[in-house]
C-alpha positions as CSV (number, residue, x, y, z in Angstrom):
1,M,108.9,123.2,140.4
2,N,105.6,122.6,137.9
3,Q,102.3,124.5,138.8
4,F,99.0,123.2,137.1
5,G,96.1,125.7,137.4
6,D,92.6,124.7,138.0
7,A,91.4,125.6,134.7
8,L,94.0,123.4,132.6
9,E,92.0,120.6,131.2
10,P,94.6,118.6,129.0
11,L,93.0,117.0,126.1
12,L,94.8,113.6,126.5
13,G,94.3,113.2,130.4
14,F,97.8,113.2,131.4
15,L,97.6,115.8,134.0
16,P,96.7,113.6,137.2
17,R,96.5,116.8,139.5
18,P,94.9,120.0,138.4
19,G,95.3,123.0,140.8
20,T,98.5,121.9,142.3
21,R,102.2,122.8,142.4
22,R,104.8,119.8,142.2
23,T,108.3,120.2,143.6
24,D,110.8,117.8,142.7
25,A,114.5,117.0,143.9
26,F,116.4,114.1,142.5
27,C,120.1,113.1,142.8
28,A,121.9,110.1,141.8
29,Y,125.3,108.4,141.9
30,Q,126.4,105.9,139.3
31,P,129.7,104.6,139.9
32,R,131.2,101.7,137.6
33,P,133.4,99.6,139.8
34,S,137.0,98.7,138.5
35,K,137.5,95.6,136.0
36,S,140.1,94.5,138.3
37,G,138.6,94.9,141.8
38,P,136.5,93.2,144.1
39,F,133.4,94.0,142.3
40,R,134.5,93.4,138.8
41,W,131.3,91.4,138.4
42,I,129.1,94.4,138.8
43,R,129.0,96.6,135.4
44,Q,127.3,99.7,137.3
45,E,125.5,100.9,140.5
46,F,122.9,103.1,140.6
47,F,122.2,105.2,144.1
48,E,119.2,107.2,143.4
49,N,117.3,109.5,145.8
50,E,114.1,111.6,144.8
51,Y,111.8,113.4,146.9
52,V,108.4,115.0,145.3
53,R,105.8,117.0,146.9
54,Y,102.6,118.4,146.0
55,T,100.8,121.4,147.5
56,D,97.7,123.5,146.5
57,P,98.2,126.9,145.0
58,Q,98.5,128.5,148.7
59,G,101.1,125.8,149.4
60,V,99.4,123.8,151.7
61,L,100.9,120.3,151.6
62,E,98.7,117.6,149.9
63,S,101.0,114.7,149.7
64,W,104.8,113.7,149.3
65,E,106.8,110.9,148.3
66,Y,110.5,109.9,148.8
67,F,112.1,107.2,146.6
68,M,115.5,105.5,147.5
69,A,117.2,102.7,145.5
70,P,120.2,101.7,147.8
71,I,120.7,98.7,145.7
72,N,120.4,99.0,142.0
73,V,123.0,96.7,140.3
74,R,123.5,96.0,136.6
75,F,125.9,93.0,136.3
76,E,128.3,92.1,133.8
77,T,126.0,89.5,132.5
78,G,123.4,92.3,131.6
79,D,121.2,91.1,134.4
80,R,119.9,93.4,136.8
81,F,118.6,93.3,140.6
82,E,116.9,96.6,142.4
83,F,115.5,97.2,146.0
84,N,113.6,100.4,146.7
85,W,112.5,102.2,149.8
86,N,109.4,104.5,149.2
87,P,107.6,106.2,152.0
88,H,104.5,108.3,151.3
89,G,102.3,110.7,152.8
90,E,98.7,111.6,151.7
91,I,96.2,114.1,153.1
92,L,92.8,113.5,151.9
93,L,90.3,116.2,152.1
94,A,87.5,114.0,150.7
95,P,86.8,110.2,150.6
96,F,88.9,108.2,148.0
97,A,87.6,105.2,146.0
98,I,90.0,102.8,145.4
99,A,87.8,100.0,144.0
100,P,83.9,99.7,144.0
101,G,82.5,99.9,147.2
102,V,86.1,100.5,148.9
103,G,86.7,103.8,149.8
104,I,89.5,105.5,152.2
105,P,88.0,108.3,154.5
106,P,89.4,111.5,154.6
107,G,92.7,112.1,157.1
108,S,96.2,112.2,156.8
109,Y,98.3,108.9,156.1
110,Q,101.8,107.7,156.0
111,F,102.8,104.6,154.2
112,T,105.8,102.9,153.1
113,R,106.1,100.6,150.1
114,Y,109.0,98.5,149.0
115,R,110.0,97.2,145.3
116,L,112.2,94.2,144.5
117,E,113.0,94.0,140.9
118,A,114.9,91.3,139.0
119,Q,115.4,91.0,135.2
120,T,117.8,88.9,133.3
121,S,119.6,90.3,130.2
122,S,118.0,91.4,127.4
123,H,120.7,89.8,125.1
124,R,119.6,86.5,126.2
125,P,117.1,84.4,124.1
126,L,115.0,83.6,126.8
127,Q,114.5,86.5,129.6
128,F,112.6,86.6,132.7
129,G,111.5,89.7,134.9
130,N,109.9,90.2,138.2
131,T,108.8,93.3,140.0
132,T,107.2,93.3,143.4
133,W,106.0,96.1,145.2
134,F,104.8,95.4,149.1
135,G,104.1,97.3,152.3
136,S,101.8,99.2,153.9
137,F,99.1,101.4,151.9
138,Y,96.8,103.7,153.5
139,D,95.3,101.7,156.5
140,G,96.1,98.0,154.9
141,H,98.7,96.2,153.2
142,L,99.1,95.9,149.2
143,T,101.2,93.6,147.3
144,Q,101.5,93.6,143.6
145,W,103.5,91.3,141.1
146,Q,104.6,91.8,137.6
147,N,106.3,89.0,136.1
148,Y,107.2,88.3,132.4
149,V,109.0,85.7,130.1
150,K,109.9,86.6,126.7
151,W,111.6,84.7,123.7
152,T,113.5,86.1,121.1
153,S,114.4,84.2,117.9
154,S,118.1,83.3,117.0
155,R,118.2,86.3,114.4
156,G,115.7,88.5,116.4
157,R,112.8,88.4,113.6
158,M,110.5,87.3,116.2
159,Q,109.5,87.9,119.6
160,L,107.0,86.2,122.0
161,E,106.2,87.5,125.2
162,A,103.9,86.5,128.2
163,D,103.1,89.1,131.0
164,I,101.2,88.5,134.3
165,E,100.3,91.0,136.9
166,K,98.2,90.6,140.2
């Protein structure tokens, strides 16, 4: 558990929520299938669970988040694929601006986000990757895309990368 007082003013601004307590629980299971079994094409699977809870100094809930990675596979080729389930709860005591002229009114909100992620191996000269977040967000729906392509020269001395995010 971490507790951050109201008087804390981090010089670099990396503390998003002063005056809160953060409780975090995480567990993971990371098996490696047998090289002679039916899943020998999988190098490793990562089953991950994390619960994060924010309260005020008196213990009143402000928000919570649960993250589950039921599918997170790294293949023998070095490629990887991941699917996540990520429900959230937020209690807003004041309006919250998400964009100029667009605000979320005070209230209690629950929404669920999902993530699909795929990446080719970093050992290949031409690599591709995509991360897509989608699902409900407060009273609406939000989809986010991050894509990249990366080329590495044969001796690894030069790399070119193009990223796009929407």
